[in-house]
C-alpha positions in Angstrom: 24.6 -4.3 77.7 26.0 -1.5 79.7 24.2 1.3 81.9 26.6 3.5 80.8 28.0 4.8 77.1 32.0 4.0 77.1 32.3 7.4 76.9 30.3 8.1 79.9 32.3 5.2 81.2 35.4 7.1 81.0 34.4 10.4 81.8 32.7 8.8 85.3 36.6 7.1 85.8 38.1 10.7 85.3 36.5 11.9 88.0 36.6 9.7 89.2 40.4 9.9 89.2 40.6 13.7 89.5 38.7 13.4 93.4 40.9 11.4 94.1 44.2 13.0 93.2 42.9 16.2 95.4 42.2 14.4 98.6 45.7 12.9 98.4 47.0 16.2 97.6 44.6 17.4 100.5 46.3 14.7 103.0 49.7 15.4 102.0 49.2 19.2 102.9 47.8 18.4 106.0 50.6 16.0 106.6 53.7 18.3 105.9 54.9 20.3 109.0 54.6 23.3 109.4 57.4 25.8 109.4 57.1 28.3 111.7 56.6 27.8 115.7 55.8 30.0 118.5 57.6 33.2 119.9 56.8 33.2 123.4 57.4 28.9 122.6 61.4 28.8 121.3 62.3 32.1 123.6 61.6 29.6 126.2 63.1 26.5 124.9 66.2 28.6 123.5 66.5 30.4 126.6 66.3 33.6 124.5 65.9 36.5 126.5 64.1 39.7 124.8 67.5 41.8 124.1 68.6 39.0 122.4 65.9 38.0 120.2 65.7 41.4 119.2 69.2 41.8 117.3 68.2 38.4 115.6 65.0 40.8 114.5 67.7 43.2 113.8 69.8 40.9 112.0 66.9 39.9 109.6 64.7 37.3 112.0 60.9 36.7 109.8 57.8 37.4 112.1 54.9 36.3 110.8 51.2 36.5 112.6 49.0 34.4 110.8 45.7 36.3 111.3 45.1 40.5 111.4 44.6 41.0 115.0 46.2 38.5 116.5 48.7 39.0 119.2 50.3 35.4 118.4 53.5 36.2 116.6 55.5 32.7 114.4 58.5 32.3 113.7 61.1 29.5 111.9 63.4 27.9 113.6 65.9 27.2 111.3 66.1 31.0 110.4 66.2 31.4 113.6 68.7 28.8 114.8 70.7 30.0 111.2 71.2 33.6 112.6 72.0 32.2 116.0 75.1 29.9 114.2 76.0 34.2 112.3 75.7 35.9 115.3 78.2 33.6 117.3 80.6 33.7 114.5 
């Protein structure tokens, strides 16, 4: 004789599966690479001066600030390189 009814057992299984799905989704989200880099790091890495960087911003480079009152500016490295290529043409 089972301690749980068949319906209760199915509900428990569904609950456990939902929880497992949520944990897997969370883990996948954590492993996804953050698509933005710090502005200062990218400027240093690519040897970009501030005047050229401002041209990139004028050309459409999107800057992201994640938190209010945070001075760290994040930039998409892919977008930055695409704009640099466009300006070089």
